[in-house]
C-alpha positions in Angstrom: 0.4 0.0 0.1 0.7 3.7 -0.8 1.0 4.9 2.4 1.9 8.6 1.5 -1.4 8.9 -0.8 -3.3 7.8 3.2 -1.3 10.0 4.8 -2.5 12.9 2.7 -6.6 11.2 1.5 -6.4 11.4 5.7 -4.8 14.8 5.9 -6.2 16.8 3.4 -9.9 16.1 5.1 -8.7 16.1 8.5 -7.7 19.7 8.3 -10.9 20.1 6.4 -13.0 18.7 9.5 -10.3 20.2 12.4 -11.2 24.2 11.1 -14.4 23.5 11.1 -15.0 22.2 14.4 -12.0 26.1 15.1 -14.2 28.8 14.1 -17.1 26.4 16.6 -18.9 24.9 13.6 -20.4 20.8 13.9 -19.4 18.3 11.9 -22.8 17.6 11.6 -23.4 20.4 8.9 -21.3 19.6 7.0 -22.7 16.2 6.4 -25.3 16.7 3.5 -26.5 13.8 1.6 -28.3 15.5 -1.0 -25.7 18.0 -1.4 -23.3 14.2 -2.0 -25.9 13.1 -4.4 -26.2 16.3 -6.3 -22.3 16.2 -6.8 -21.2 13.1 -7.2 -24.2 12.0 -8.9 -23.9 15.0 -11.6 -20.1 14.5 -11.7 -21.0 11.1 -12.7 -22.8 11.5 -15.2 -20.9 14.6 -17.2 -17.3 12.0 -16.8 -19.8 9.0 -18.5 -21.1 10.9 -20.9 -17.4 12.6 -22.0 -16.3 9.2 -22.6 -16.7 6.1 -24.0 -17.2 2.8 -21.7 -14.2 1.1 -21.7 -11.7 3.8 -21.3 -14.7 5.6 -18.1 -14.0 1.6 -16.6 -10.4 1.2 -17.5 -9.9 4.6 -15.2 -11.7 3.7 -12.5 -10.0 0.2 -12.4 -6.6 2.6 -12.1 -8.0 4.0 -9.2 -7.2 1.5 -7.2 -3.3 2.7 -8.5 -3.2 5.3 -5.5 -2.9 2.9 -2.6 -2.2 0.4 -4.6 0.8 1.8 -7.6 2.1 -1.7 -9.6 4.4 -2.9 -9.0 7.8 -2.0 -10.3 11.0 -4.1 -9.7 13.4 -1.3 -12.8 16.5 -2.8 -11.1 15.2 -7.1 -11.8 15.0 -6.1 -15.0 18.4 -4.6 -15.7 19.5 -7.5 -14.2 17.3 -9.5 -16.6 18.0 -7.7 -19.4 20.9 -7.9 -18.3 21.5 -11.8 -18.0 19.7 -12.5 -22.1 22.0 -10.4 -23.4 25.2 -13.0 -21.8 22.8 -15.7 -23.4 22.8 -14.7 -26.5 25.9 -13.5 -26.6 27.2 -17.0 -25.2 25.0 -19.7 -26.9 23.1 -16.8 -29.8 19.1 -15.0 -30.2 17.1 -18.6 -30.5 18.6 -19.8 -27.0 15.9 -16.9 -25.5 13.2 -19.4 -26.8 12.9 -20.7 -24.3 12.4 -17.7 -21.8 9.9 -16.9 -23.6 8.1 -19.2 -21.4 8.9 -17.8 -17.9 7.4 -14.0 -18.4 4.5 -12.5 -18.0 4.2 -9.8 -19.6 3.3 -10.0 -23.0 4.4 -6.9 -24.4 8.4 -8.6 -23.7 7.3 -11.5 -24.6 6.6 -10.2 -27.9 9.3 -8.0 -28.0 12.0 -11.8 -27.1 9.6 -13.6 -29.7 10.8 -10.6 -32.1 14.4 -11.3 -31.2 14.0 -15.0 -31.6 13.2 -14.7 -34.4 15.7 -12.6 -36.5 14.3 -9.2 -36.5 16.0 -6.4 -37.3 16.9 -3.9 -34.3 15.2 -0.8 -36.5 12.4 -2.7 -37.2 12.4 -4.6 -33.6 12.2 -1.1 -32.5 9.3 0.4 -34.5 7.2 -2.1 -33.3 8.0 -2.2 -29.9 8.2 1.8 -29.6 4.8 2.0 -31.5 2.6 -1.1 -29.3 4.7 1.9 -26.3 2.7 4.6 -27.4 -1.0 2.7 -28.6 -0.3 1.6 -24.6 0.3 4.9 -22.8 -2.1 6.8 -25.2 -4.9 4.3 -24.1 -3.8 4.5 -20.4 -3.4 8.1 -20.1 -7.0 9.3 -21.9 -8.6 6.5 -18.9 -6.2 7.8 -15.9 -8.1 11.7 -17.3 -11.6 10.7 -16.3 -10.1 11.7 -13.2 -9.0 15.0 -15.1 -12.1 15.6 -16.0 -14.4 14.9 -13.2 -12.1 17.5 -10.9 -13.0 20.3 -13.7 -16.8 19.2 -14.0 -17.4 18.6 -9.1 -16.8 22.5 -8.6 -19.1 23.1 -11.3 -21.9 21.3 -9.6 -21.1 21.6 -6.3 -23.0 25.6 -7.7 -25.6 24.0 -9.3 -26.6 22.4 -6.1 -26.6 25.8 -4.0 -27.7 27.2 -6.7 -30.6 24.6 -6.3 -30.4 25.0 -2.5 -31.3 28.2 -2.2 -33.8 28.5 -4.2 -34.9 26.1 -2.0 -34.8 28.4 0.9 -36.5 30.9 -1.2 -39.5 28.9 -1.8 -39.3 29.3 2.0 -38.5 33.1 2.3 -41.8 33.5 5.0 -40.5 31.1 7.6 -38.0 32.8 8.6 -36.6 30.8 11.1 -35.4 28.8 8.3 -33.6 30.8 6.0 -30.0 30.8 8.0 -30.1 26.7 7.6 -31.5 26.3 4.9 -28.7 28.6 3.0 -26.0 27.0 5.2 -26.9 23.8 3.4 -27.5 24.7 0.1 -23.6 26.1 0.1 -22.5 22.9 1.4 -23.1 21.7 -2.4 -20.1 24.2 -3.2 -17.7 22.4 -0.1 -18.4 19.2 -1.9 -17.5 20.0 -5.1 -14.8 22.4 -4.4 -13.2 19.6 -2.6 -14.4 16.6 -3.8 -11.7 18.4 -7.0 -9.0 19.2 -4.6 -9.0 17.0 -2.6 -9.7 13.8 -4.8 -10.7 14.1 -8.3 -7.0 16.0 -9.6 -4.5 14.4 -7.0 -5.7 10.9 -8.3 -5.2 12.4 -12.1 -2.1 13.4 -11.3 -0.5 10.3 -9.5 -2.8 8.0 -12.0 0.3 10.2 -14.8 2.8 9.6 -12.0 2.4 5.5 -12.3 1.9 5.8 -16.3 5.0 7.1 -16.5 6.7 5.1 -14.6 4.9 1.7 -16.5 6.0 4.0 -20.3 9.5 4.3 -18.9 10.3 0.3 -17.9 8.9 -0.9 -21.3 11.4 2.0 -23.3 14.1 0.3 -21.0 13.4 -3.7 -22.4 13.0 -1.7 -26.1 16.3 -0.5 -25.8 17.7 -3.6 -24.2 16.1 -5.2 -26.6 17.8 -3.6 -29.3 21.4 -3.8 -27.3 21.1 -7.3 -27.5 19.9 -7.4 -31.5 23.0 -4.5 -32.4 25.5 -7.6 -29.9 26.1 -5.5 -28.1 28.3 -5.9 -25.0 26.8 -7.2 -21.8 28.4 -4.5 -20.0 27.4 -1.6 -22.3 23.6 -2.7 -22.7 23.9 -2.5 -18.0 25.7 0.2 -18.5 23.3 2.4 -21.1 19.8 0.7 -18.5 21.5 2.2 -15.2 20.7 5.7 -16.9 17.3 4.6 -16.5 16.9 4.1 -12.9 18.5 7.8 -11.4 
């Protein structure tokens, strides 16, 4: 679990609650199911309207990366690539065919298969870079649903506040209800702005960072495989790949 994400979320929420208490307010005044339903439901609807279903579904699934990011082991990957280069140098590229079955990532397996099949270094690089580009674009498009939610939520919050004020105006004949009614109306604005800046936008940025790490790891594999195809010395390959770890 990514502890800094948990700590950041809790700190942000606690800051709002403690600030409310320090101002002499009550936590219960921030709990308004109607405002919550308007803001979250309206934001969700807007995001669904703008996104194809596969993109929306992928973006929702990626949300778990905020607390459980993809497991990446770049140092282990460098060691794996260098080991492949030693095998290819001693036994030839065909000897790497047995390694394909040991790889879980289809992208890496495809790269190894192209290498074993004798693809030219430039051709190997072109094929894998096209796949990386498509992979990156698909993930970024999915992650942007959270960025879009961060844009819609404040506006939906204002919409909820206006709806609440309309209800207040309908009860002008009862002055006792005006103060509490106005307070309830503006809770929707708090929900919209708070959700955007404490949840939606930070989630989008965190997902973008995870995507960049995944893409960099794939680029490292491409660099290593191309080096093997060129017949580079394993030490040269290792030195070059170490640059990805900085």
